[in-house]
C-alpha positions in Angstrom: -34.0 24.8 11.5 -30.6 26.3 10.2 -28.9 24.9 13.2 -30.2 21.1 12.2 -29.1 21.5 8.6 -25.7 22.6 9.7 -25.5 19.3 12.1 -26.8 17.1 9.3 -24.1 18.3 6.8 -21.2 18.0 9.5 -22.5 14.3 10.1 -22.7 13.6 6.5 -19.1 14.9 5.7 -17.9 12.9 8.9 -19.6 9.8 7.5 -18.3 10.3 4.1 -14.8 11.0 4.8 -14.2 8.3 7.8 -12.8 5.8 5.1 -9.4 7.3 5.3 -7.5 8.5 8.3 -7.5 12.3 9.1 -4.0 12.5 8.8 -2.3 11.9 5.3 0.7 9.6 5.4 2.4 11.7 3.1 2.1 15.2 1.3 3.3 16.5 -2.2 4.8 20.1 -1.7 7.1 21.6 -4.5 7.3 18.0 -6.4 8.9 16.5 -3.0 7.1 14.1 -0.9 7.0 15.0 2.9 6.0 12.0 5.1 4.1 13.1 8.0 4.5 9.8 9.8 7.7 8.8 12.0 9.3 6.7 9.0 11.9 4.9 11.1 9.1 3.8 13.7 7.0 2.6 10.6 9.9 0.6 9.1 10.8 -0.9 12.6 6.9 -1.8 13.1 6.8 -3.5 9.8 10.1 -5.5 10.4 9.0 -6.8 13.6 5.3 -7.9 12.1 6.5 -9.1 8.7 9.8 -10.7 9.6 9.8 -12.0 13.0 11.5 -15.2 11.7 14.3 -13.6 10.3 16.5 -10.4 10.2 15.4 -7.9 7.7 16.0 -4.2 7.9 14.0 -2.1 5.8 16.5 0.8 4.7 14.5 2.9 2.3 10.9 4.4 2.1 9.5 6.0 -0.8 6.1 6.6 -2.9 5.7 5.2 -6.1 3.6 6.2 -9.0 3.1 3.4 -11.4 0.8 1.9 -14.2 -1.2 -1.2 -13.6 -0.9 -4.3 -15.7 -3.5 -4.7 -18.5 -5.8 -1.8 -17.5 -2.5 0.6 -17.6 -4.0 2.9 -15.1 -2.0 5.2 -12.5 -1.9 4.1 -9.1 0.4 4.8 -6.1 1.9 2.7 -3.4 4.4 3.0 -0.5 7.7 1.0 -1.3 10.0 0.0 1.4 13.1 -2.0 0.5 16.1 -3.7 2.1 19.3 -2.3 1.6 20.3 -5.0 -0.9 16.9 -4.5 -2.7 16.1 -8.1 -2.5 12.9 -7.7 -0.1 10.4 -5.3 -1.2 7.2 -4.3 0.8 4.3 -2.5 -0.7 0.9 -0.9 0.3 -1.6 0.8 -1.6 -2.0 4.6 -1.4 -5.1 6.7 -2.1 -3.9 10.1 -3.6 -6.4 13.1 -2.9 -4.8 16.3 -4.3 -1.3 16.7 -2.9 -2.2 14.1 0.1 -1.5 10.4 0.3 -3.6 8.3 2.5 -3.5 4.6 3.8 -6.9 3.0 4.4 -6.8 1.5 7.7 -10.5 0.8 7.9 -11.0 -3.1 8.2 -14.0 -3.6 6.1 -15.7 -6.9 5.1 -14.8 -8.4 2.0 -11.7 -7.9 -0.1 -9.2 -6.1 1.9 -6.6 -5.1 -0.9 -6.0 -1.7 0.3 -5.1 -2.9 3.8 -2.8 -5.5 2.6 1.2 -5.6 2.5 2.9 -7.4 -0.5 6.1 -8.6 0.2 8.5 -9.6 -2.9 11.7 -11.5 -2.4 14.3 -11.6 -5.3 16.4 -9.3 -7.5 15.7 -6.3 -9.6 12.8 -8.0 -11.8 10.9 -8.8 -8.8 8.9 -5.6 -8.2 5.2 -4.8 -7.0 2.7 -4.8 -9.5 -1.0 -4.3 -9.6 -3.3 -6.3 -11.8 -6.7 -4.8 -12.5 -9.6 -6.9 -14.0 -12.6 -4.8 -14.1 -13.1 -3.8 -10.3 -10.9 -6.6 -8.8 -7.5 -5.6 -7.8 -4.5 -8.2 -7.0 -1.0 -7.6 -5.9 1.9 -9.6 -7.7 5.6 -9.4 -7.9 6.3 -9.7 -11.4 4.9 -8.2 -14.8 4.1 -11.8 -15.8 0.5 -12.9 -14.5 0.6 -16.5 -14.0 -0.5 -19.3 -11.6 2.0 -21.9 -10.7 1.6 -25.8 -10.3 2.6 -27.4 -7.1 6.3 -28.0 -6.9 7.0 -25.1 -9.4 9.2 -22.4 -7.8 8.0 -18.8 -8.7 10.4 -16.5 -10.3 9.4 -13.8 -7.7 8.2 -15.3 -4.4 5.6 -13.2 -2.9 3.4 -13.0 0.5 0.4 -10.8 1.1 -0.6 -10.2 4.7 -2.5 -7.8 6.8 -1.4 -6.1 9.9 -3.9 -4.4 12.3 -3.6 -0.9 12.6 
């Protein structure tokens, strides 16, 4: 009987924790972020998958803590930038204790946590998250707006997915 309970607990823990990868993307140690992935390979992968039609070099990777628009709650994301800082790529992170995880589980419905946001523009074009109730949306400006056909947005953005 005890063996069956132990097996049931193991299966329950395995099932509950399978939504995030076992290996953290990064760790927080002594107030410093330590990446557990090969950041050079990660940047090259994103360059080839996201910018196959033009030459973009992502030179910096960091983890950013920010406040969401409207709801003003903390969130974390991976930020990769080009040397001239005109291109910024973001992806949502899950913080659990001192570990940061990406969610690579492709699930049905909204795939917000698996999406990459690409912002193009100057210093004012930065990744933002707008949270309305339980719905999260990426944007590249603090201004929440819809643009009519023919209008050019201040901070052009693209949201895409890459299979893990």
